[in-house]
N, CA, C and O atoms as a GROMACS GRO file, in nm:
protein
  420
    1ALA      N    1   1.362   1.390  -0.311
    1ALA     CA    2   1.349   1.222  -0.294
    1ALA      C    3   1.487   1.193  -0.253
    1ALA      O    4   1.510   1.085  -0.199
    2GLU      N    5   1.616   1.313  -0.282
    2GLU     CA    6   1.729   1.275  -0.223
    2GLU      C    7   1.732   1.320  -0.059
    2GLU      O    8   1.777   1.238   0.020
    3ALA      N    9   1.692   1.425  -0.018
    3ALA     CA   10   1.648   1.417   0.125
    3ALA      C   11   1.620   1.275   0.192
    3ALA      O   12   1.668   1.239   0.300
    4LEU      N   13   1.533   1.198   0.108
    4LEU     CA   14   1.480   1.064   0.231
    4LEU      C   15   1.617   0.940   0.142
    4LEU      O   16   1.615   0.818   0.160
    5ASP      N   17   1.682   0.986   0.086
    5ASP     CA   18   1.811   0.887   0.004
    5ASP      C   19   1.865   0.763   0.107
    5ASP      O   20   1.965   0.721   0.049
    6GLY      N   21   1.856   0.722   0.172
    6GLY     CA   22   1.928   0.598   0.261
    6GLY      C   23   1.937   0.678   0.367
    6GLY      O   24   2.038   0.634   0.420
    7ASN      N   25   1.884   0.803   0.460
    7ASN     CA   26   1.921   0.872   0.538
    7ASN      C   27   1.858   0.778   0.672
    7ASN      O   28   1.763   0.699   0.667
    8LYS      N   29   1.896   0.795   0.728
    8LYS     CA   30   1.923   0.682   0.911
    8LYS      C   31   1.799   0.777   0.967
    8LYS      O   32   1.698   0.724   1.013
    9ASN      N   33   1.814   0.926   0.960
    9ASN     CA   34   1.768   1.016   1.076
    9ASN      C   35   1.569   0.991   1.016
    9ASN      O   36   1.470   1.013   1.086
   10SER      N   37   1.571   0.946   0.884
   10SER     CA   38   1.410   1.009   0.865
   10SER      C   39   1.297   0.894   0.894
   10SER      O   40   1.286   0.779   0.851
   11THR      N   41   1.214   0.974   0.986
   11THR     CA   42   1.093   0.883   0.992
   11THR      C   43   0.990   0.907   0.945
   11THR      O   44   0.881   0.867   0.987
   12ILE      N   45   1.013   0.986   0.836
   12ILE     CA   46   0.821   1.002   0.749
   12ILE      C   47   0.811   0.840   0.725
   12ILE      O   48   0.891   0.754   0.689
   13LYS      N   49   0.722   0.842   0.749
   13LYS     CA   50   0.618   0.659   0.718
   13LYS      C   51   0.553   0.685   0.621
   13LYS      O   52   0.540   0.588   0.547
   14GLN      N   53   0.479   0.824   0.570
   14GLN     CA   54   0.404   0.837   0.497
   14GLN      C   55   0.411   0.949   0.392
   14GLN      O   56   0.424   1.059   0.444
   15LEU      N   57   0.406   0.950   0.295
   15LEU     CA   58   0.447   1.059   0.182
   15LEU      C   59   0.364   1.053   0.069
   15LEU      O   60   0.358   0.964  -0.016
   16SER      N   61   0.284   1.181   0.078
   16SER     CA   62   0.164   1.196  -0.087
   16SER      C   63   0.246   1.285  -0.139
   16SER      O   64   0.289   1.391  -0.092
   17LEU      N   65   0.275   1.203  -0.301
   17LEU     CA   66   0.326   1.344  -0.381
   17LEU      C   67   0.223   1.367  -0.453
   17LEU      O   68   0.276   1.423  -0.549
   18CYS      N   69   0.067   1.363  -0.484
   18CYS     CA   70  -0.033   1.361  -0.549
   18CYS      C   71  -0.025   1.486  -0.610
   18CYS      O   72   0.007   1.592  -0.556
   19ASP      N   73  -0.070   1.458  -0.783
   19ASP     CA   74  -0.089   1.560  -0.844
   19ASP      C   75   0.072   1.699  -0.793
   19ASP      O   76   0.088   1.792  -0.714
   20ASN      N   77   0.125   1.652  -0.864
   20ASN     CA   78   0.224   1.734  -0.853
   20ASN      C   79   0.339   1.734  -1.010
   20ASN      O   80   0.458   1.762  -1.026
   21GLY      N   81   0.264   1.702  -1.073
   21GLY     CA   82   0.339   1.686  -1.227
   21GLY      C   83   0.436   1.594  -1.202
   21GLY      O   84   0.520   1.632  -1.284
   22ILE      N   85   0.480   1.510  -1.154
   22ILE     CA   86   0.582   1.395  -1.128
   22ILE      C   87   0.581   1.297  -1.270
   22ILE      O   88   0.488   1.226  -1.307
   23THR      N   89   0.714   1.318  -1.339
   23THR     CA   90   0.638   1.279  -1.503
   23THR      C   91   0.804   1.109  -1.447
   23THR      O   92   0.871   1.123  -1.344
   24ASP      N   93   0.820   1.005  -1.526
   24ASP     CA   94   0.880   0.929  -1.543
   24ASP      C   95   1.017   0.940  -1.494
   24ASP      O   96   1.061   0.850  -1.422
   25GLN      N   97   1.122   1.089  -1.538
   25GLN     CA   98   1.254   1.092  -1.488
   25GLN      C   99   1.190   1.178  -1.330
   25GLN      O  100   1.245   1.288  -1.336
   26GLY      N  101   1.149   1.177  -1.269
   26GLY     CA  102   1.178   1.246  -1.125
   26GLY      C  103   1.082   1.065  -1.058
   26GLY      O  104   1.090   1.036  -0.938
   27ILE      N  105   1.034   1.008  -1.119
   27ILE     CA  106   1.026   0.856  -1.060
   27ILE      C  107   1.161   0.787  -1.074
   27ILE      O  108   1.176   0.684  -1.008
   28GLU      N  109   1.245   0.822  -1.137
   28GLU     CA  110   1.367   0.808  -1.161
   28GLU      C  111   1.452   0.806  -1.026
   28GLU      O  112   1.512   0.716  -0.968
   29HIS      N  113   1.431   0.958  -0.997
   29HIS     CA  114   1.531   0.962  -0.854
   29HIS      C  115   1.430   0.916  -0.747
   29HIS      O  116   1.475   0.875  -0.640
   30LEU      N  117   1.286   0.921  -0.771
   30LEU     CA  118   1.238   0.868  -0.613
   30LEU      C  119   1.202   0.654  -0.600
   30LEU      O  120   1.157   0.571  -0.522
   31ALA      N  121   1.254   0.664  -0.722
   31ALA     CA  122   1.295   0.448  -0.730
   31ALA      C  123   1.426   0.482  -0.654
   31ALA      O  124   1.426   0.419  -0.548
   32ARG      N  125   1.531   0.551  -0.667
   32ARG     CA  126   1.653   0.545  -0.612
   32ARG      C  127   1.687   0.521  -0.463
   32ARG      O  128   1.766   0.458  -0.393
   33MET      N  129   1.537   0.641  -0.450
   33MET     CA  130   1.545   0.702  -0.282
   33MET      C  131   1.459   0.564  -0.238
   33MET      O  132   1.468   0.555  -0.116
   34LEU      N  133   1.373   0.447  -0.297
   34LEU     CA  134   1.291   0.385  -0.197
   34LEU      C  135   1.384   0.248  -0.266
   34LEU      O  136   1.330   0.139  -0.284
   35GLU      N  137   1.501   0.271  -0.293
   35GLU     CA  138   1.594   0.112  -0.279
   35GLU      C  139   1.648   0.148  -0.148
   35GLU      O  140   1.724   0.058  -0.111
   36SER      N  141   1.641   0.246  -0.059
   36SER     CA  142   1.813   0.268   0.074
   36SER      C  143   1.689   0.330   0.136
   36SER      O  144   1.735   0.384   0.236
   37ASN      N  145   1.545   0.354   0.134
   37ASN     CA  146   1.445   0.382   0.235
   37ASN      C  147   1.400   0.260   0.279
   37ASN      O  148   1.344   0.186   0.198
   38ALA      N  149   1.416   0.220   0.408
   38ALA     CA  150   1.362   0.147   0.538
   38ALA      C  151   1.232   0.240   0.626
   38ALA      O  152   1.191   0.175   0.723
   39THR      N  153   1.182   0.340   0.613
   39THR     CA  154   1.107   0.430   0.683
   39THR      C  155   0.907   0.424   0.615
   39THR      O  156   0.813   0.371   0.674
   40ILE      N  157   0.904   0.482   0.507
   40ILE     CA  158   0.811   0.516   0.468
   40ILE      C  159   0.757   0.363   0.361
   40ILE      O  160   0.794   0.319   0.253
   41THR      N  161   0.625   0.310   0.489
   41THR     CA  162   0.499   0.231   0.456
   41THR      C  163   0.416   0.274   0.371
   41THR      O  164   0.349   0.191   0.308
   42HIS      N  165   0.400   0.396   0.350
   42HIS     CA  166   0.292   0.480   0.223
   42HIS      C  167   0.321   0.585   0.158
   42HIS      O  168   0.360   0.698   0.185
   43LEU      N  169   0.284   0.498   0.024
   43LEU     CA  170   0.360   0.624  -0.085
   43LEU      C  171   0.197   0.682  -0.161
   43LEU      O  172   0.102   0.604  -0.162
   44TRP      N  173   0.187   0.772  -0.199
   44TRP     CA  174   0.082   0.806  -0.317
   44TRP      C  175   0.143   0.955  -0.385
   44TRP      O  176   0.181   1.068  -0.356
   45LEU      N  177   0.111   0.831  -0.533
   45LEU     CA  178   0.165   0.925  -0.623
   45LEU      C  179   0.031   0.929  -0.749
   45LEU      O  180   0.052   0.935  -0.870
   46ALA      N  181  -0.063   0.926  -0.705
   46ALA     CA  182  -0.174   0.932  -0.733
   46ALA      C  183  -0.176   1.128  -0.872
   46ALA      O  184  -0.141   1.240  -0.836
   47SER      N  185  -0.224   1.091  -1.002
   47SER     CA  186  -0.259   1.240  -1.034
   47SER      C  187  -0.114   1.300  -1.055
   47SER      O  188  -0.073   1.411  -1.020
   48ASN      N  189  -0.034   1.181  -1.132
   48ASN     CA  190   0.090   1.278  -1.171
   48ASN      C  191   0.104   1.218  -1.360
   48ASN      O  192   0.017   1.202  -1.446
   49LYS      N  193   0.234   1.201  -1.362
   49LYS     CA  194   0.227   1.203  -1.530
   49LYS      C  195   0.361   1.048  -1.564
   49LYS      O  196   0.452   1.030  -1.644
   50ILE      N  197   0.304   0.976  -1.460
   50ILE     CA  198   0.349   0.854  -1.523
   50ILE      C  199   0.339   0.749  -1.568
   50ILE      O  200   0.259   0.672  -1.515
   51SER      N  201   0.423   0.702  -1.694
   51SER     CA  202   0.414   0.633  -1.821
   51SER      C  203   0.480   0.459  -1.783
   51SER      O  204   0.570   0.426  -1.706
   52ASP      N  205   0.404   0.387  -1.859
   52ASP     CA  206   0.520   0.252  -1.844
   52ASP      C  207   0.643   0.260  -1.769
   52ASP      O  208   0.687   0.204  -1.669
   53GLN      N  209   0.702   0.388  -1.888
   53GLN     CA  210   0.872   0.344  -1.800
   53GLN      C  211   0.873   0.380  -1.704
   53GLN      O  212   0.984   0.346  -1.663
   54GLY      N  213   0.798   0.459  -1.585
   54GLY     CA  214   0.808   0.540  -1.504
   54GLY      C  215   0.747   0.399  -1.373
   54GLY      O  216   0.795   0.389  -1.260
   55LEU      N  217   0.666   0.333  -1.416
   55LEU     CA  218   0.604   0.273  -1.335
   55LEU      C  219   0.738   0.140  -1.309
   55LEU      O  220   0.783   0.092  -1.205
   56LYS      N  221   0.776   0.108  -1.481
   56LYS     CA  222   0.875  -0.014  -1.486
   56LYS      C  223   1.010   0.030  -1.350
   56LYS      O  224   1.052  -0.038  -1.257
   57LEU      N  225   1.034   0.127  -1.380
   57LEU     CA  226   1.155   0.157  -1.294
   57LEU      C  227   1.088   0.148  -1.127
   57LEU      O  228   1.148   0.079  -1.045
   58LEU      N  229   0.976   0.213  -1.093
   58LEU     CA  230   0.916   0.183  -0.965
   58LEU      C  231   0.921   0.052  -0.911
   58LEU      O  232   0.973   0.022  -0.803
   59SER      N  233   0.862  -0.030  -0.996
   59SER     CA  234   0.838  -0.185  -0.970
   59SER      C  235   0.994  -0.240  -0.975
   59SER      O  236   1.005  -0.352  -0.924
   60LYS      N  237   1.111  -0.185  -1.024
   60LYS     CA  238   1.226  -0.270  -0.977
   60LYS      C  239   1.270  -0.224  -0.852
   60LYS      O  240   1.333  -0.291  -0.770
   61ALA      N  241   1.231  -0.100  -0.840
   61ALA     CA  242   1.282  -0.065  -0.688
   61ALA      C  243   1.222  -0.175  -0.603
   61ALA      O  244   1.291  -0.244  -0.528
   62LEU      N  245   1.091  -0.190  -0.617
   62LEU     CA  246   1.005  -0.242  -0.486
   62LEU      C  247   1.037  -0.394  -0.533
   62LEU      O  248   1.056  -0.471  -0.438
   63ILE      N  249   1.045  -0.436  -0.627
   63ILE     CA  250   1.111  -0.566  -0.597
   63ILE      C  251   1.237  -0.597  -0.550
   63ILE      O  252   1.242  -0.658  -0.443
   64ASN      N  253   1.337  -0.570  -0.605
   64ASN     CA  254   1.496  -0.593  -0.607
   64ASN      C  255   1.528  -0.575  -0.500
   64ASN      O  256   1.594  -0.665  -0.450
   65LYS      N  257   1.479  -0.390  -0.372
   65LYS     CA  258   1.536  -0.351  -0.277
   65LYS      C  259   1.467  -0.322  -0.174
   65LYS      O  260   1.505  -0.360  -0.064
   66ASN      N  261   1.337  -0.239  -0.192
   66ASN     CA  262   1.219  -0.159  -0.078
   66ASN      C  263   1.170  -0.291  -0.069
   66ASN      O  264   1.148  -0.366  -0.164
   67LYS      N  265   1.143  -0.331   0.127
   67LYS     CA  266   1.134  -0.420   0.201
   67LYS      C  267   0.985  -0.402   0.296
   67LYS      O  268   0.903  -0.481   0.344
   68THR      N  269   1.003  -0.237   0.292
   68THR     CA  270   0.908  -0.193   0.433
   68THR      C  271   0.762  -0.133   0.335
   68THR      O  272   0.654  -0.179   0.373
   69LEU      N  273   0.758  -0.045   0.224
   69LEU     CA  274   0.640  -0.027   0.117
   69LEU      C  275   0.540  -0.112   0.148
   69LEU      O  276   0.529  -0.231   0.119
   70GLN      N  277   0.440  -0.017   0.229
   70GLN     CA  278   0.270  -0.158   0.235
   70GLN      C  279   0.172  -0.078   0.127
   70GLN      O  280   0.075  -0.142   0.084
   71VAL      N  281   0.189   0.029   0.092
   71VAL     CA  282   0.051   0.104   0.056
   71VAL      C  283   0.077   0.164  -0.083
   71VAL      O  284   0.199   0.175  -0.088
   72LEU      N  285   0.043   0.192  -0.158
   72LEU     CA  286   0.131   0.223  -0.297
   72LEU      C  287  -0.058   0.281  -0.376
   72LEU      O  288  -0.130   0.189  -0.416
   73SER      N  289  -0.101   0.400  -0.384
   73SER     CA  290  -0.126   0.476  -0.422
   73SER      C  291  -0.089   0.524  -0.618
   73SER      O  292  -0.006   0.615  -0.626
   74LEU      N  293  -0.133   0.480  -0.737
   74LEU     CA  294  -0.055   0.532  -0.860
   74LEU      C  295  -0.203   0.542  -0.919
   74LEU      O  296  -0.196   0.477  -1.022
   75GLU      N  297  -0.344   0.594  -0.905
   75GLU     CA  298  -0.446   0.630  -0.972
   75GLU      C  299  -0.455   0.735  -1.055
   75GLU      O  300  -0.455   0.834  -0.982
   76TRP      N  301  -0.464   0.774  -1.187
   76TRP     CA  302  -0.475   0.873  -1.288
   76TRP      C  303  -0.382   0.899  -1.285
   76TRP      O  304  -0.357   0.986  -1.202
   77ASN      N  305  -0.266   0.846  -1.365
   77ASN     CA  306  -0.156   0.825  -1.422
   77ASN      C  307  -0.176   0.774  -1.594
   77ASN      O  308  -0.277   0.732  -1.650
   78LYS      N  309  -0.075   0.790  -1.634
   78LYS     CA  310  -0.090   0.792  -1.728
   78LYS      C  311  -0.040   0.646  -1.827
   78LYS      O  312  -0.024   0.652  -1.948
   79PHE      N  313  -0.022   0.524  -1.748
   79PHE     CA  314  -0.022   0.388  -1.772
   79PHE      C  315  -0.162   0.325  -1.800
   79PHE      O  316  -0.262   0.329  -1.728
   80ARG      N  317  -0.148   0.271  -1.912
   80ARG     CA  318  -0.331   0.180  -1.995
   80ARG      C  319  -0.292   0.093  -2.047
   80ARG      O  320  -0.396   0.028  -2.058
   81SER      N  321  -0.152  -0.018  -2.131
   81SER     CA  322  -0.164  -0.063  -2.165
   81SER      C  323  -0.094  -0.236  -2.106
   81SER      O  324  -0.033  -0.233  -2.000
   82ASP      N  325  -0.107  -0.362  -2.173
   82ASP     CA  326  -0.086  -0.451  -2.138
   82ASP      C  327   0.050  -0.493  -2.114
   82ASP      O  328   0.082  -0.610  -2.096
   83THR      N  329   0.141  -0.382  -2.114
   83THR     CA  330   0.300  -0.364  -2.009
   83THR      C  331   0.250  -0.331  -1.881
   83THR      O  332   0.295  -0.394  -1.784
   84SER      N  333   0.157  -0.235  -1.863
   84SER     CA  334   0.144  -0.160  -1.756
   84SER      C  335   0.091  -0.310  -1.631
   84SER      O  336   0.106  -0.316  -1.509
   85VAL      N  337   0.043  -0.385  -1.704
   85VAL     CA  338  -0.050  -0.479  -1.615
   85VAL      C  339   0.049  -0.578  -1.604
   85VAL      O  340   0.057  -0.615  -1.487
   86ASN      N  341   0.123  -0.635  -1.676
   86ASN     CA  342   0.261  -0.698  -1.716
   86ASN      C  343   0.371  -0.681  -1.573
   86ASN      O  344   0.420  -0.761  -1.494
   87ILE      N  345   0.376  -0.535  -1.591
   87ILE     CA  346   0.447  -0.461  -1.469
   87ILE      C  347   0.440  -0.503  -1.320
   87ILE      O  348   0.520  -0.551  -1.240
   88LEU      N  349   0.277  -0.456  -1.313
   88LEU     CA  350   0.152  -0.460  -1.163
   88LEU      C  351   0.229  -0.607  -1.116
   88LEU      O  352   0.316  -0.619  -1.029
   89VAL      N  353   0.164  -0.724  -1.210
   89VAL     CA  354   0.140  -0.846  -1.274
   89VAL      C  355   0.276  -0.891  -1.157
   89VAL      O  356   0.274  -0.956  -1.053
   90GLY      N  357   0.381  -0.826  -1.228
   90GLY     CA  358   0.501  -0.883  -1.186
   90GLY      C  359   0.576  -0.833  -1.032
   90GLY      O  360   0.660  -0.877  -0.954
   91LEU      N  361   0.511  -0.747  -1.042
   91LEU     CA  362   0.504  -0.664  -0.878
   91LEU      C  363   0.440  -0.700  -0.761
   91LEU      O  364   0.519  -0.726  -0.671
   92LEU      N  365   0.344  -0.710  -0.738
   92LEU     CA  366   0.211  -0.810  -0.696
   92LEU      C  367   0.309  -0.927  -0.679
   92LEU      O  368   0.374  -0.932  -0.575
   93GLU      N  369   0.327  -1.031  -0.786
   93GLU     CA  370   0.445  -1.139  -0.771
   93GLU      C  371   0.525  -1.122  -0.657
   93GLU      O  372   0.512  -1.202  -0.564
   94LYS      N  373   0.604  -1.032  -0.650
   94LYS     CA  374   0.759  -1.042  -0.638
   94LYS      C  375   0.788  -0.993  -0.504
   94LYS      O  376   0.885  -1.033  -0.439
   95ASN      N  377   0.705  -0.908  -0.463
   95ASN     CA  378   0.700  -0.809  -0.368
   95ASN      C  379   0.601  -0.844  -0.271
   95ASN      O  380   0.480  -0.833  -0.288
   96LYS      N  381   0.677  -0.904  -0.129
   96LYS     CA  382   0.584  -0.935  -0.042
   96LYS      C  383   0.554  -0.874   0.091
   96LYS      O  384   0.505  -0.941   0.183
   97SER      N  385   0.600  -0.678   0.105
   97SER     CA  386   0.564  -0.595   0.236
   97SER      C  387   0.422  -0.532   0.158
   97SER      O  388   0.323  -0.502   0.226
   98LEU      N  389   0.426  -0.514  -0.007
   98LEU     CA  390   0.294  -0.448  -0.076
   98LEU      C  391   0.165  -0.525  -0.048
   98LEU      O  392   0.139  -0.638  -0.089
   99THR      N  393   0.082  -0.439   0.036
   99THR     CA  394  -0.053  -0.511   0.051
   99THR      C  395  -0.168  -0.442  -0.004
   99THR      O  396  -0.274  -0.506  -0.005
  100THR      N  397  -0.167  -0.296  -0.059
  100THR     CA  398  -0.214  -0.195  -0.102
  100THR      C  399  -0.180  -0.160  -0.225
  100THR      O  400  -0.066  -0.121  -0.252
  101LEU      N  401  -0.298  -0.176  -0.333
  101LEU     CA  402  -0.262  -0.086  -0.482
  101LEU      C  403  -0.357  -0.076  -0.518
  101LEU      O  404  -0.443  -0.158  -0.553
  102ASN      N  405  -0.350   0.072  -0.512
  102ASN     CA  406  -0.433   0.149  -0.630
  102ASN      C  407  -0.396   0.173  -0.702
  102ASN      O  408  -0.279   0.194  -0.732
  103LEU      N  409  -0.548   0.179  -0.792
  103LEU     CA  410  -0.517   0.177  -0.958
  103LEU      C  411  -0.666   0.242  -1.033
  103LEU      O  412  -0.712   0.210  -1.142
  104GLU      N  413  -0.718   0.337  -0.940
  104GLU     CA  414  -0.802   0.382  -1.029
  104GLU      C  415  -0.810   0.417  -1.149
  104GLU      O  416  -0.692   0.412  -1.182
  105ASN      N  417  -0.875   0.453  -1.252
  105ASN     CA  418  -0.866   0.499  -1.350
  105ASN      C  419  -0.735   0.485  -1.443
  105ASN      O  420  -0.731   0.539  -1.554
   0.00000   0.00000   0.00000
């Protein structure tokens, strides 16, 4: 995440981090990167260990700072509560660039 953090030379548009065991701590770093990255349009985070806490951090970055992400895949993670639903509804209401959200399982 630090390699992409505000890097003006980064041309990465699609980033797949599926099935990497990413926890909420990893999402904290990824969220900081997304706050300043203006090139990534597709992010796949399926089959990791993201809970409500990580979802909240990610959502905050995508609502407050990131305006380029269009596709977010979060299938097969650990968030499954009413809190998760509220976080996702807020994200969809406030982030205008996100066009696709995958949440299978």
